[in-house]
N, C-alpha and C positions, 0 to 999 in steps of 0.2 A: 650260749642261749640264742644267738641270732640264727644258728643252724636249725635249732628246734622251731623257732618262729617260722622260718622259711618252709620247713617240712609240714607245718600246719597250714600252709597256704597264705601266710601273712607276709606282705611285701611292703617295703617303704614305710613301715610303721613309725620309724624314728622321725619321719617327716610329717607325722600326724595323719597319714593315710593308710588305708587298708583295702585290699581287693574285696569286691562283692557289694551287693546293694544293701542299703539301710544299715551300714556298719559304722560309719563315722559321721561326725557333724562338722559344723563350720565355726564352732565357738572356741573358747579358751582351751589350752592344752593341759592335760593331766600328765604329770611325770610319775611313772611307776618305778619305785625303787624296791629292790628285793630286801626283805628283812634278813635273808641268809648272809649276805656279804655287803649290803649297803649300796650295791651297784645299780645304775640305771638300767632298767629292762627295756623300756620304750616310752615314747610320748604318744598319747592318744588324744585326738580332738574330741571335745564335748559337744553336746547338742545345744542349739539356741532355741528360742521360742519359735522361730520360723521352721527350723528343722523338726521340732516337735509337731507343729501343725501339718507339715508334709507327711510325716510318718503316720499320724493318725488318719489323715485323708487316704493314704495308700492302704492302710490296714482296713479301713471301712470298705473300700472297693474290693479288696481281696476277700473279705468275709462273704460278700454277696456271691462269690464264685465257689469258695472253699466249702461253704456249708451245704452246697448242692452236690458235692462229690459224695458218693456212697461211703459210709463209715469204713467198711473193709478196705476200700481203695485208699482212704486217708491212712488207715493202719499200714498199708503197704509202703507208703511214703515214710512213715515213722520207722518201719523196719529197715529201710535203706539208710536212714539216719543212724540207727543203732549199728549197722554194719560199718558205716564210715568211722564211727567211734571205736569200733574194734580195731580197725586198721591203724588208727592214730592214738591208741590207748597209751602207749609208752611215752610218746612225745607230749600229749596233753597232760598226762600224769606228772611228767617232769616239770612242765610249766606251772601247774597247780602248786607243786611242792616249792618251786623257786619263788613264785610271786607271793604265795600266802605264807609259806614257812612250815607247813606240815611235812611229815616224813614222806619220802618217795613212795613207800608202800601205801601210806594213807592216800597219797595223790592218785595212785593207781586204783585204789579202792573206790575213790570218789568217781572216777571215770567208769568203773565197773557198775556203780549205782546208776549212772546214766544209761548204760547198756541194758541193765536189768529193767529199768522203768520203761524203756522202749519196748522190750519183749512183753512186759505186762500190758502195755497200751495196745500192742498189736492184737493180743488176745481179746482185750476189752472191746476192740473195734467191731467184733462180731457178737457182743453181748450187752449192748446198750439198751437193755430191755425195760419195758414199763410193766403195767399190771392190767389184767383183765378183771373187771369187777361186776358182780351180779347186780342187775338193776331190779328195783321193786316194781317197775312198770313193764307190762307185757310188750313183746316185740321191740325191746330196747337193749342196747348194748352199751356198757360203760367201760372206759379204759383210761389209763394214764400213759402218757408218752413224754419223752424228753427231747428238747430241741436245743441247738447251740445258742449260747448267750450273745456272742459278738466278740468284742475286743477284751482280752484278759490282760490286765496290767500286772507285771511281775516285778516286785522289788525284792532283791536278794541281798544277803550279807556277805562279808568277806570270808568268813570261816569255811563256807562251802561254796566256793566261787563258781562252780559249774553244776554240781549235782542238784541243788535246790531249784535252779532254773529249769532243769530237765524234768524234775518231778512234775512241775506245773505245766510246762510246755508240751510234753508228750501226751499227758491226759487231755489237756485243752485241745490239742490238734486233732486227736481222734474223735473228740466230741464235736468237732466242726468249728471251733473257735479259732481266732487268730491271736497272736501274742505280741505284746510290746514289753521289752525287758529293760528295766533300769537296774543295773548291777551296782555293787559297792564301788565307790570311787577309789577304794584301796586295792582293788584287783581288776582293773579295766582290761588288761591284756588277755586274761583268761576269757573274758566275755567276747572280745574281738575274735579269739580263736574259735569259740563255739559258733558264733554267727557265721564265720567264714566256712566252717564245716557244713552248716545248714545251707548256706548259699550254694555250695557244690551240689547238694541233693536237689535243691529247688531248680537249679539250672538244668541238671540232667533230666528232670521230669517236666520241663517247660511250665513250671508253676508261676503264678503271678507274684510280683513283688508284694511284700507286706504280710505274708502268712506268719513269719517270725521276723521281728524288727528289734533293733538295739538302740538305746539312747544312753550313752555315757554322760555322766555329769554328777553334780552334787545333789543335795536335798531338794533343790528347786525343781528338778525334773520329777522327783517323786511327788511334789506338791501339784504339779501340772496334771499328773495321772490321777491322783486321788480326788481332785476337784472337777475332773472332766466327766460330764454326763455321757460322753461317747464311750466311756469305759465302764461297762456294767459291773465288772468284778475286778477287785484289787486283791492280789495275793502278796502279802508282805511278810518277810522274815527279818527279824532283827531284835532290837531291845524292846522292853516293855514300854519305855518312854516313847519311842518312835511309834509303836503299835497303837498307843492311846491316841496319838495325834491322827494317825491314818484312820482309825476306827471312827473318830468323831467327824472327820471331814467326809468320809464316804457315807456314813449314816445320815449326815445332814442333807445329802442329796438322794437319800434312800437307795443307795447302791449296795452291793454285796461285798463282803470282805472275808478272806481267809487269813487269819493271823497266827503266825508261828513265832512266839516271842521268847522271853527269858526263861531260864531254868535254874532251879536250886536243888539239884537232885541228890537224893540220899540212898545209901545202902544200909539196911538194917542187918546187923550180924548177930545171930542168936547163938546160944550155947550149943546148938545142934548143927552149926555150920561146918562144912568142910573147909578148914582154914587154908589149905594149899590153894584151892580154887578161889577162895575169898581174897587172898592177898593179890593174886594175879589180876582178878577183876577190878579190885579197888585201885591198884596202882595204875593200870592202863586207863581206867575211867578218869582218874584224877590228872594224869600227866600227858595222856594222848592229845595230840594237836596243841600241846602246851596249855591245856586247860581251856581251850577256846572253842569247845563244842557247846551247843545249847544243852546237850545231854551229858556234859562232863560231870563226873562225881565231885560234888562240893562237900558233902557231909557223910561221915560214917557214924552210925548210931549203934553202939557196941554194948552187948550185955556186960554188966559189971563183973561177972565171974570170969570172963575171958578178956576183959579190957586190956590188962597189962600185957598179956600174951600177944594180942593183935597189935597193940601199940609197938612193942619191941620188934615184931616181925616187919612192920611197916617202916620203922626207922632204919632197920637193916637193909630193906629193899631199896629205900631211897638213897642209901649210901652207895648202891651199885649202879645208879642211873648214869648214863652217859649223855651229856648235853653237847650239841654241836650241829654242824651242817646237816640238815635233814636229808640231803641227797646221799649221804654216807649211811648205809644201812646198819652200821654198827652203833649208831646213835639212837637213843630212845626219845629224846626231847629236842625239838627245834626251837626257833625263836618265837617271840610274840610278834604280832603283825607290824607294829611300829613303836616309836618312842612314846607316843601318847598312851598306848596300852601299858608300856613299862611304868609310866608315871602312876597310872591307876593301881597297878600292882604294888608299887612302893607305898602308896598312900594307904592301901589296905593293910599291909604289913605293919605300918606304924600305928594303925588304929587298934590292932588286936590286943596288945598289952594294955593300952589305955582303957579298954572296956573290960579288962579282967582276964583275958586269955593268956595262955602260956605257950610259947614257941617250943616245939619238940625238934623240928628240923628248920634251921634258920634259912631264910631266903636271901635274896640279894641279886644285884645285877653283875653279870660276868664281864670281865674285861680282858684285854690281851689278844694274843694271836688266835684267830678263828672267830673272835667275837667283835670284830671291828664295827659291825652295824649298830651295836649298842642295844640290841633287841633280845639278847639272850639272858634269861633269868633262871634262878634255882627254884625248883619245886619245893614248897614249904608245907609243914604240917603244924597245926596248932590245936591245943586243948581249949575248948570253949563251952559256953552254954548256948543253947539253941535260940534264946531270946535276945542275944547280943545283936545290936543294930547291924554290925558288919556281917553277921551270919545271915540276917534276914534279906540282905541284898546280894545280888549276883555280882561277883568279881570275875571278869573274863580272863582268868590267869590260873596257873597251877598252884592254888592254895587249897589245902584239904583240912577240914575241920573234924575233930574227933569229939564225940558226945557220948556220955555214959547213960545207960538205962537199967531199970530193974525188971519191969514186966513188959510183955509184948504190947499190951494195950498202951502203955506209956510210950513205947518206941514208935508205934503208929501215930500217936498224937504228936510226937516230936517231928516225925516225917511230914505230917500234914500241916505242921505249925509254921508255915512260911507262905508268903503271898503267891509264889509260883507253883505250878502243878504240871510239870512236863513229864519227867521220867523218875522211876523209883525201882528199887530192888530189895529183895530179902534173900539172905544166904542162910539156908536151913535144910536139914534132911528130915525134918519133922513135918508130916503131911498136914497136921492140924494148923501148925504155924503158917505154912504156905497158903492154905485155903483161907484162913482168917485175913491174911494180908491181901488176898485177891477179892475178898467179899465186899459187900456194900459198906461195911464198917471198917474196911481196911484202907489201902492207899487211895487218895483222892486225885491221883495223877492220871493223865491220859495214857501213860505207859506204865505197866507194873510187871516186873520180871521176877522170876524165881531162879536162883542159882546162876544168874549171869549178871553182868554189870548194868549200869544205867545207859551206856552208849552202845552203838552198834545195831541200830534198828534195821530190819529187813524191808525190802520194797513191798512185799505182799501185804503187810499190815498198815492200816491207816496211821499216819504219823501226826502227832499233835498233842496238846495238853489243855488243861483247865485253868481256871482262875486267871491270874495275870499272864499266863502263857498264851492266852487269847482264845482258846476254844476251837481253833481251826483244825482241819484235817487235810493232809496231802498224801500223795503216794497211793497205796494199795486199797484193798477192800472196796467199799462203795464210794470212795472219795470222789470218783468221777462225777457224781451227781451234783457236786458243788459248782462244776463248770458248765452246767446246763440249766435250762428253765423247765420246770415241770408244767405239764398241761393235762387237765382232765377233759375227756371227750365223752359225749353221750350221742349215740346214733339211734334214731327211731326208724326202723325198717318196716313198720306197720302202716295201716291205713287210717288210724285214729291218733288223736293227740291226748292221751291220758296225762294228767299232771301229777307231780310228785306229792307225797304225803296225802294222796287221796282227795285233793282239792277239786271241787266241782266248779266249772265255769261254762255254763250253757248259754249259747246264743240262739 
């Protein structure tokens, strides 16, 4: 792994240092251990209050310059960053896999998401358009335009240690904003790698320091960002509990927030489903990234007439899963992020039978050769009722719940009958069933899919959810507007001053 770090431009990181500006602090050290084998990856210094103050001051100065650069020129910088990621995709993907625990293919996929959002942002840099509005007054022109906000604070989670930052940063940068990133303290080395890559681009283009900055540390760094009036927008990804705290603190100072929080995602499987596609989508959605995606499939809502058939197929498929080192492409499931996550997984398994659930595929922690880190667990399946308390809450682990239904209306009610509202799917070859699911009386989630699983969102679509998922939108579509301030302009090019609504004011 040291060779990988060196290839990513990171030097002396075991001594708490890293090359490049705004990359490390002067505070306590975080030791990052891999959940793959339990070995120390690196030690990364955290930021102090003084470091934070310097970063914010530098970012404010950078914003005064960056916002004046034409947006297509900013897009050119982001294009270069995307090209750097292409060059370092294999190495960064391997680091993501090793530090977070997801499969190497998923690590590569995450870096590809970074590349894709850069490509999308480059196109957007020439399309940050407003509106032309017809005025009721003669010789007047009305329009709307968008201006950069300033500093965007980005708080990201461990499960996507690089992609979610890039979703925000690429869009924010082409909009003319500058970014300050507080990554998860569970994956600090990935953040240092990303910052180092950005620093190369900044240096090659003689850009000022502070356009993209990094603050490693615990929740206290997040508190500094959320309470800081110098930071007009906070984009936070993580648990619903964390999001509620961030939302309250940012709202208290009348700031803006983009919140991407918990998911409790379901697939409705109707009588008309293609079961071969269904099983593949359900299994990957449930066990991919060891169930640590916000879009992971948590619930399968299955029609009673095919319930046993689907159940048997799932149990058989789970029996074929290979669990082990995620860098080995033969394995389907890697480890959980750490032993704290393992404990939450075990507690959830213990609660299922006490609430009336029945285990179909037993879970448990794996031990022995290859599992020395203590973070490998068995994907589990349980028969439950949707109202069970354990089902109503998100467990960030590979536990899949099976629920039976009679009518599609009942299935949609079950799908919607949880506090979260991120992603949802229906498996059906019946057009009416699909359209009902997508209608106003269908899924209440921010993402609703037909004949694909709940995970695997593409960059082009706005990503986010409703209810306790937070209501934020990142990535594609018109999500860029959240990173800018809207301004309405009226220009009078005539020789008189008529007033709106026909009001007369004669002097």
